[in-house]
PyMOL CGO cylinders between C-alpha atoms (Angstrom):
from pymol import cmd
from pymol.cgo import CYLINDER

trace = [
    CYLINDER, 9.02, 29.18, 37.87, 5.35, 29.91, 38.42, 0.3, 1, 1, 1, 1, 1, 1,
    CYLINDER, 5.35, 29.91, 38.42, 4.90, 31.46, 34.95, 0.3, 1, 1, 1, 1, 1, 1,
    CYLINDER, 4.90, 31.46, 34.95, 6.46, 28.49, 33.15, 0.3, 1, 1, 1, 1, 1, 1,
    CYLINDER, 6.46, 28.49, 33.15, 4.20, 26.13, 35.07, 0.3, 1, 1, 1, 1, 1, 1,
    CYLINDER, 4.20, 26.13, 35.07, 1.16, 28.18, 34.07, 0.3, 1, 1, 1, 1, 1, 1,
    CYLINDER, 1.16, 28.18, 34.07, 2.19, 28.22, 30.39, 0.3, 1, 1, 1, 1, 1, 1,
    CYLINDER, 2.19, 28.22, 30.39, 2.79, 24.45, 30.45, 0.3, 1, 1, 1, 1, 1, 1,
    CYLINDER, 2.79, 24.45, 30.45, -0.58, 23.96, 32.08, 0.3, 1, 1, 1, 1, 1, 1,
    CYLINDER, -0.58, 23.96, 32.08, -2.32, 25.99, 29.35, 0.3, 1, 1, 1, 1, 1, 1,
    CYLINDER, -2.32, 25.99, 29.35, -0.48, 24.12, 26.58, 0.3, 1, 1, 1, 1, 1, 1,
    CYLINDER, -0.48, 24.12, 26.58, -1.35, 20.77, 28.15, 0.3, 1, 1, 1, 1, 1, 1,
    CYLINDER, -1.35, 20.77, 28.15, -5.06, 21.55, 28.34, 0.3, 1, 1, 1, 1, 1, 1,
    CYLINDER, -5.06, 21.55, 28.34, -5.05, 23.04, 24.85, 0.3, 1, 1, 1, 1, 1, 1,
    CYLINDER, -5.05, 23.04, 24.85, -3.58, 19.80, 23.49, 0.3, 1, 1, 1, 1, 1, 1,
    CYLINDER, -3.58, 19.80, 23.49, -6.02, 17.75, 25.55, 0.3, 1, 1, 1, 1, 1, 1,
    CYLINDER, -6.02, 17.75, 25.55, -8.97, 19.68, 24.11, 0.3, 1, 1, 1, 1, 1, 1,
    CYLINDER, -8.97, 19.68, 24.11, -7.62, 19.20, 20.59, 0.3, 1, 1, 1, 1, 1, 1,
    CYLINDER, -7.62, 19.20, 20.59, -7.24, 15.44, 20.93, 0.3, 1, 1, 1, 1, 1, 1,
    CYLINDER, -7.24, 15.44, 20.93, -10.54, 14.92, 22.76, 0.3, 1, 1, 1, 1, 1, 1,
    CYLINDER, -10.54, 14.92, 22.76, -12.87, 17.31, 20.94, 0.3, 1, 1, 1, 1, 1, 1,
    CYLINDER, -12.87, 17.31, 20.94, -11.58, 18.79, 17.70, 0.3, 1, 1, 1, 1, 1, 1,
    CYLINDER, -11.58, 18.79, 17.70, -9.70, 15.87, 16.15, 0.3, 1, 1, 1, 1, 1, 1,
    CYLINDER, -9.70, 15.87, 16.15, -12.51, 13.27, 16.52, 0.3, 1, 1, 1, 1, 1, 1,
    CYLINDER, -12.51, 13.27, 16.52, -14.95, 15.79, 15.03, 0.3, 1, 1, 1, 1, 1, 1,
    CYLINDER, -14.95, 15.79, 15.03, -12.69, 16.27, 12.01, 0.3, 1, 1, 1, 1, 1, 1,
    CYLINDER, -12.69, 16.27, 12.01, -12.36, 12.51, 11.51, 0.3, 1, 1, 1, 1, 1, 1,
    CYLINDER, -12.36, 12.51, 11.51, -16.14, 12.07, 11.68, 0.3, 1, 1, 1, 1, 1, 1,
    CYLINDER, -16.14, 12.07, 11.68, -16.67, 14.90, 9.17, 0.3, 1, 1, 1, 1, 1, 1,
    CYLINDER, -16.67, 14.90, 9.17, -14.21, 13.35, 6.71, 0.3, 1, 1, 1, 1, 1, 1,
    CYLINDER, -14.21, 13.35, 6.71, -15.87, 9.94, 7.11, 0.3, 1, 1, 1, 1, 1, 1,
    CYLINDER, -15.87, 9.94, 7.11, -19.29, 11.48, 6.44, 0.3, 1, 1, 1, 1, 1, 1,
    CYLINDER, -19.29, 11.48, 6.44, -18.05, 13.36, 3.38, 0.3, 1, 1, 1, 1, 1, 1,
    CYLINDER, -18.05, 13.36, 3.38, -16.57, 10.12, 2.01, 0.3, 1, 1, 1, 1, 1, 1,
    CYLINDER, -16.57, 10.12, 2.01, -19.90, 8.34, 2.59, 0.3, 1, 1, 1, 1, 1, 1,
    CYLINDER, -19.90, 8.34, 2.59, -21.85, 11.04, 0.76, 0.3, 1, 1, 1, 1, 1, 1,
    CYLINDER, -21.85, 11.04, 0.76, -19.35, 11.05, -2.12, 0.3, 1, 1, 1, 1, 1, 1,
    CYLINDER, -19.35, 11.05, -2.12, -19.94, 7.33, -2.77, 0.3, 1, 1, 1, 1, 1, 1,
    CYLINDER, -19.94, 7.33, -2.77, -23.73, 7.34, -3.05, 0.3, 1, 1, 1, 1, 1, 1,
    CYLINDER, -23.73, 7.34, -3.05, -25.22, 6.49, -6.42, 0.3, 1, 1, 1, 1, 1, 1,
    CYLINDER, -25.22, 6.49, -6.42, -28.58, 5.79, -8.01, 0.3, 1, 1, 1, 1, 1, 1,
    CYLINDER, -28.58, 5.79, -8.01, -29.89, 2.40, -6.87, 0.3, 1, 1, 1, 1, 1, 1,
    CYLINDER, -29.89, 2.40, -6.87, -28.28, 2.47, -3.41, 0.3, 1, 1, 1, 1, 1, 1,
    CYLINDER, -28.28, 2.47, -3.41, -30.39, 1.64, -0.38, 0.3, 1, 1, 1, 1, 1, 1,
    CYLINDER, -30.39, 1.64, -0.38, -30.14, 4.40, 2.21, 0.3, 1, 1, 1, 1, 1, 1,
    CYLINDER, -30.14, 4.40, 2.21, -31.18, 5.15, 5.76, 0.3, 1, 1, 1, 1, 1, 1,
    CYLINDER, -31.18, 5.15, 5.76, -32.20, 8.75, 6.45, 0.3, 1, 1, 1, 1, 1, 1,
    CYLINDER, -32.20, 8.75, 6.45, -31.64, 10.66, 9.67, 0.3, 1, 1, 1, 1, 1, 1,
    CYLINDER, -31.64, 10.66, 9.67, -35.37, 10.34, 10.39, 0.3, 1, 1, 1, 1, 1, 1,
    CYLINDER, -35.37, 10.34, 10.39, -35.16, 6.54, 10.31, 0.3, 1, 1, 1, 1, 1, 1,
    CYLINDER, -35.16, 6.54, 10.31, -36.70, 5.81, 6.91, 0.3, 1, 1, 1, 1, 1, 1,
    CYLINDER, -36.70, 5.81, 6.91, -35.20, 3.27, 4.53, 0.3, 1, 1, 1, 1, 1, 1,
    CYLINDER, -35.20, 3.27, 4.53, -35.42, 3.93, 0.80, 0.3, 1, 1, 1, 1, 1, 1,
    CYLINDER, -35.42, 3.93, 0.80, -33.73, 3.62, -2.57, 0.3, 1, 1, 1, 1, 1, 1,
    CYLINDER, -33.73, 3.62, -2.57, -32.13, 6.50, -4.45, 0.3, 1, 1, 1, 1, 1, 1,
    CYLINDER, -32.13, 6.50, -4.45, -33.78, 6.91, -7.85, 0.3, 1, 1, 1, 1, 1, 1,
    CYLINDER, -33.78, 6.91, -7.85, -32.30, 10.26, -8.95, 0.3, 1, 1, 1, 1, 1, 1,
    CYLINDER, -32.30, 10.26, -8.95, -29.53, 12.64, -7.87, 0.3, 1, 1, 1, 1, 1, 1,
    CYLINDER, -29.53, 12.64, -7.87, -28.34, 16.18, -8.38, 0.3, 1, 1, 1, 1, 1, 1,
    CYLINDER, -28.34, 16.18, -8.38, -25.39, 17.98, -6.75, 0.3, 1, 1, 1, 1, 1, 1,
    CYLINDER, -25.39, 17.98, -6.75, -26.90, 18.33, -3.28, 0.3, 1, 1, 1, 1, 1, 1,
    CYLINDER, -26.90, 18.33, -3.28, -30.33, 16.69, -3.59, 0.3, 1, 1, 1, 1, 1, 1,
    CYLINDER, -30.33, 16.69, -3.59, -31.45, 13.09, -3.98, 0.3, 1, 1, 1, 1, 1, 1,
    CYLINDER, -31.45, 13.09, -3.98, -34.87, 11.66, -4.73, 0.3, 1, 1, 1, 1, 1, 1,
    CYLINDER, -34.87, 11.66, -4.73, -35.55, 8.67, -2.52, 0.3, 1, 1, 1, 1, 1, 1,
    CYLINDER, -35.55, 8.67, -2.52, -38.29, 6.13, -3.13, 0.3, 1, 1, 1, 1, 1, 1,
    CYLINDER, -38.29, 6.13, -3.13, -39.86, 4.71, 0.03, 0.3, 1, 1, 1, 1, 1, 1,
    CYLINDER, -39.86, 4.71, 0.03, -42.03, 1.64, 0.45, 0.3, 1, 1, 1, 1, 1, 1,
    CYLINDER, -42.03, 1.64, 0.45, -42.89, -1.22, -1.82, 0.3, 1, 1, 1, 1, 1, 1,
    CYLINDER, -42.89, -1.22, -1.82, -45.66, 0.51, -3.78, 0.3, 1, 1, 1, 1, 1, 1,
    CYLINDER, -45.66, 0.51, -3.78, -43.16, 2.73, -5.66, 0.3, 1, 1, 1, 1, 1, 1,
    CYLINDER, -43.16, 2.73, -5.66, -45.43, 5.77, -5.30, 0.3, 1, 1, 1, 1, 1, 1,
    CYLINDER, -45.43, 5.77, -5.30, -43.71, 7.55, -2.44, 0.3, 1, 1, 1, 1, 1, 1,
    CYLINDER, -43.71, 7.55, -2.44, -40.83, 9.58, -3.86, 0.3, 1, 1, 1, 1, 1, 1,
    CYLINDER, -40.83, 9.58, -3.86, -39.40, 12.36, -1.75, 0.3, 1, 1, 1, 1, 1, 1,
    CYLINDER, -39.40, 12.36, -1.75, -36.62, 14.81, -2.65, 0.3, 1, 1, 1, 1, 1, 1,
    CYLINDER, -36.62, 14.81, -2.65, -34.19, 15.44, 0.19, 0.3, 1, 1, 1, 1, 1, 1,
    CYLINDER, -34.19, 15.44, 0.19, -30.74, 16.81, 0.84, 0.3, 1, 1, 1, 1, 1, 1,
    CYLINDER, -30.74, 16.81, 0.84, -27.79, 14.45, 0.68, 0.3, 1, 1, 1, 1, 1, 1,
    CYLINDER, -27.79, 14.45, 0.68, -26.95, 15.47, 4.23, 0.3, 1, 1, 1, 1, 1, 1,
    CYLINDER, -26.95, 15.47, 4.23, -30.06, 13.65, 5.47, 0.3, 1, 1, 1, 1, 1, 1,
    CYLINDER, -30.06, 13.65, 5.47, -28.50, 10.30, 4.55, 0.3, 1, 1, 1, 1, 1, 1,
    CYLINDER, -28.50, 10.30, 4.55, -26.75, 8.57, 7.45, 0.3, 1, 1, 1, 1, 1, 1,
    CYLINDER, -26.75, 8.57, 7.45, -26.11, 5.08, 6.07, 0.3, 1, 1, 1, 1, 1, 1,
    CYLINDER, -26.11, 5.08, 6.07, -25.65, 3.64, 2.58, 0.3, 1, 1, 1, 1, 1, 1,
    CYLINDER, -25.65, 3.64, 2.58, -25.93, 0.03, 1.44, 0.3, 1, 1, 1, 1, 1, 1,
    CYLINDER, -25.93, 0.03, 1.44, -24.76, -0.80, -2.06, 0.3, 1, 1, 1, 1, 1, 1,
    CYLINDER, -24.76, -0.80, -2.06, -26.93, -3.21, -4.07, 0.3, 1, 1, 1, 1, 1, 1,
    CYLINDER, -26.93, -3.21, -4.07, -25.53, -6.73, -4.45, 0.3, 1, 1, 1, 1, 1, 1,
    CYLINDER, -25.53, -6.73, -4.45, -24.52, -7.58, -7.97, 0.3, 1, 1, 1, 1, 1, 1,
]
cmd.load_cgo(trace, "trace")
């Protein structure tokens, strides 16, 4: 009786850890991958450092973002640095 209780206890906490830690992390990763898959040239983006800019060029894992209104500040960065995307209004 004691062994079955212990096994049930371990299974319960294993399931609890899955639903409280692993599963939400997987959902967040899929959401982030979907966000990065939809970015395109001309999108306004927010970087993880808090800067807003517009994507002017892209490669597989790098984007060139233009910051500011003077159009002279262009910085290449990894796509992973983008945390929010806003599509331009048509």
